[in-house]
C-alpha angles and dihedrals in degrees: 000000000000115000113244121229097233131149114257105252098165116145091202124040094215091069115098111257118263110266096022124120089248089056094051092044090054092051094046095047094049092047097042104037105028116021097028097054090040091057092038095055089050092048093048092047091050091049093050096042102035112006105246136065138209117241115249101222099094096042093045090048092055095046092041091056089057090057093049097040090107091065095064118211092350088061091081090074093049091048089050091053090048093052091046091055095042094048089052092054093044095044092052092048088056087062087074087099087076091060090050088052090053089055093047090051091053093242112178111255116266127195112275091232090061092053091048093049092047093050092046093051091050092047094049091049091048093049089057093046091048090052091048089060097045095086087059101039101033106029107025102031091028093208115192102237091195097207091045089051090048091053092047092051092047093050094046092048096046094048100039114066094203094049090043091054093050099040105032097096094050097041098043093036088058091047092052093049090045092056092048092045093046092052092044095052089055098042108030112072099205092050091048089051090062089057088227115170125186089209092054094047091043092052088052090053089055099048100039134214099306088067099028098052094052088054088056091047091051094047094048092046094053091043092052090051093057095099090050092049088052093048093055094044098252090118135026125226113288093011115133115254092235090069086081101014093069090065091053090045093053089050091051092054091047093049093051091045090056089059095045096045092049090054093045094050090046091055091047091051091051091050092050089051090061107079121208097031112139119237114231113235112212115237093244090063098052091085133032126016113354120236110238124195090200093056090045092053090049089050092051092045094050096048092042090058090045090052092050093049093046093050093048097042101040102035104019096238113163120251090243096056092044091052089048091052092049091048089054089052090061089050100044095040085065099038095045090042091058091048091049092047093053105033106016087242121123107191095207096149089051089053089052093052093046090050091053091048093049092048089051090051089054090053106268107137100161105105094202094052089046089052093054092046094048089048087070091059097040096051092041094052090051095047096041091048090051090050092052093045092048092046091053086059093046092048091055092046096042092239117166111271098211093047092050091052091052092051091052091049095054090048091053092054092058091038093057090054095044092050091067094038095052093045091053091045095054096042092047093047092045111030090184087077088069093060116100105240093189089077095043127097119239091259092051097050113101112249094207095054113039095160092193095175093053089046090056092048095050093043090055092046093051091050094062091079084069106033119198115219093202090069091064089045089055091055092049092049089052092051091052092049092048093048094048096043096047092045092053091046092051093044097048096043092048093061112106092217092055092048091053092048093048090053095043099089145290095322092052093045092050092047092049091050092051092048093044099044107024116018098036105011119181109271088221091060101033091049088067087076090063096053099052141038117277096253090057091055090047094052092046091049092045089057090052093050093048091049093052092047092050093047090050093050098039112108120237120263116283120260111284093014115115115230119247116249113279092250092052097062115148092257092050092050093047092043091050089050090054091052091048093047092049089052091051090050091050090050092051093047091047095051094045091047092048093050090048094057098040 
């Protein structure tokens, strides 16, 4: 790696200098061999025991900043590289649910090295695709990425004495409440019944009411349509609305993305047609290794070919279905990235199910082949989302883009190996994890290991022997809704008369808010209500409303006191603290639970 020309800000002389090989080795070792496996074991345990996992970015950011505290303000970049590496390892280890699904499906054993190689090829390809989209999602659209913002705020506060002094009470107050709330939601029955989540509420505090309220609108709309879905046979009695709503929601995001991408590419084409215009070089690329779009495209091309070859050689998938799966990666890496950037929710399991349904529509009715094809999309959505989330942090901090990509890549190599290792460890230690719960009665299912994510995978795979046309119809309806809504939003808000009215006073502001959040809510935000249960949408929206109220009522900074950066508002700091505290609580619960069953 190229040595960076950075002032020496070390607090202790025995630390390796910033930019040296010793420095990078320290960061990589901490991220790969300590924080990554720690978060990965927690994520795998949560997937096997519950069916969801908490992303490792926030937790790794906090612990990484402890390691780099001795570097002063420059430590924020090192901590960012540590959390990027650790999150890559942990995120890949969470993919162990796929290996459990292979066992439940009765898939013939394959050599572990083949599984590791297949996962690594997919992950490397996805990291490159995720980075390809970051100029659009992070820099041009400037999506919030709540967890990425939380990490950036934490690292800036912990490595800058002035920011720490001014933000410590909000940030650490939120963390303390997040730990208490995270423990309470797992141990107190009546709190758990409300489906309250500190992370969900904290994400709402970060994004505000114009994103939170649409999530409520979307959730209430889908919930109110439940009787209609039942009447037309799209749902059965007592089934949750999101069993069909998530398909419509994915379509909505895709429809809106078509509008936005068309406009973005049109602007880019106009800029390219103007010769002589200087290209702005981001600050993080002025020193150190330069980011190169050509090298990135070569990276994506190489690992795409490697993924195709591995899928065809190891698992006998046809070239056509492998190409189809890779094409879906390019689509869902963008769609899920937009969802993650706005709501902190990456619907990776939804992408898996949609991939299975689309493959079945194209004629693939072998569940095991569908599993290995959908694995490409599932792993890619997780890795690409992590890349985009991590890059949003690096963009705010000014961390070097090329270096951050390299740290993610080395984490993915170890993560691909550890995914197989941790799956074998858990299923050997607890043979009950090998039993297919989709064919068990309620009384036979193990209470300790619900494995809800694996259950969803296998249920979708078994359904492809009897495909349901209405599921494709739901996706198409969502695309049409997303296209129409986003077109109307863009058209109305581009009118000069409307702009003047919206800026004219309270009446204009209120009207604009109602149009923006209720009557024509952003499909990206309102689709959140189709991916989750209604209480989750309500808590997320409540956080957004509270944040907007606080920001409206908060007095301006005192005379002579510089304002905090826009993305370090009190609500953002407190919301980020809630997310961090919830992650710490999940880590503690995961470790205690793992030790209890060993």
